[in-house]
N, C-alpha and C positions, 0 to 999 in steps of 0.2 A: 765845824773842822777847824776848818781850814785858819778862818782869821784868828782861833785862840792860841793858829802853829805860827802866825806869821807874828802874833803880841808874843810869844817867847823867843822868838826868834831876834827878834828886835828890842827883847831886855836887858840891857835895863833902861836901854835911853827908848821904855816907851810913857806914853802919858796912862796910867793906869786908872785914874779916878778921871777921868771921861769916856762918859756912856753915850751909845750913840744911840737913837730914838729913828721913828724912819720918817718920821718930816720933819726933822733939820736936814739942812742942807747942806752942801760943799759953805759957803760962807759963813752960815754958823759957826763949824768948828774950825772956819781960817779969827773967825772975829776973836775966839775964845783961844786961841793957839799963840797970838801975843802973849795973853794974861800967866798962857800956863807955862813960856816960854818955848813952845817950837818951835821948830826952823821948817819940821818937813813934816806933811802931814801925806798919810797914804792908804786911799781909798780904795778897796773891793764890794762892786755891784754885781748882780744879778737884774739884768735886763726882762722883760716880759718871753720873749724869743731866744731864752736860756741860755743866754751869751751876759759870760764874767768877764767884767770887766777891772781894772789893773786904773787906779790914776795915784800917779804923784807929784804932788803940789810943794813949792818953795811956801814957807809965808813968813809975810803976808801979801808981798806982791809979783814973786818971784812968777817963771812958766808951772805951766800943768803939763803936761807928758802922760796920754792917754793910754794901754797899749788894751788889751785886745787875749784873755791868757782862753792857749788855748787846751793846755791839758795839766792837772799839776797831777802829785805827792802828795798827800798825810806824813804825820813825823811819823804816827804809828806805820802806818806801810812799808814804810825805808826802816828803820824799826823792825819790823818784821823780817825783813831780808838781810838782813844783814849776820856775818859768820858771829858777832863779838860786835853786841849791841852796849853800845855804852847808857850808862844809868841817866847821865844830862851834867853830872859834876863833872864844875871845869879844873886842871890838874893845873898845881903850879908846878914854873921854870925848877923849881926843886924837885917834884916829884917824880916821883922815878917810874919808866916806862916800860 
């Protein structure tokens, strides 16, 4: 669910045709990134010790940042806590608020 929320957050700048598999390495994604015109790669991984980490890499040869995710909230949980939840539709500048 967290991966879907992250993809939804980054859309429309997400490579939706990119499919992940367990045996793929970060190196594989960086090679494909150049073909697809991707400049940054975000990767979530869960270790054997149930530690969630986020890697942000600049493709093809940029730096890679590593973060340990201590806690997070899913979009559905945030929406449930809002008094007036938005449906996700973007209002235009001329639209009434």
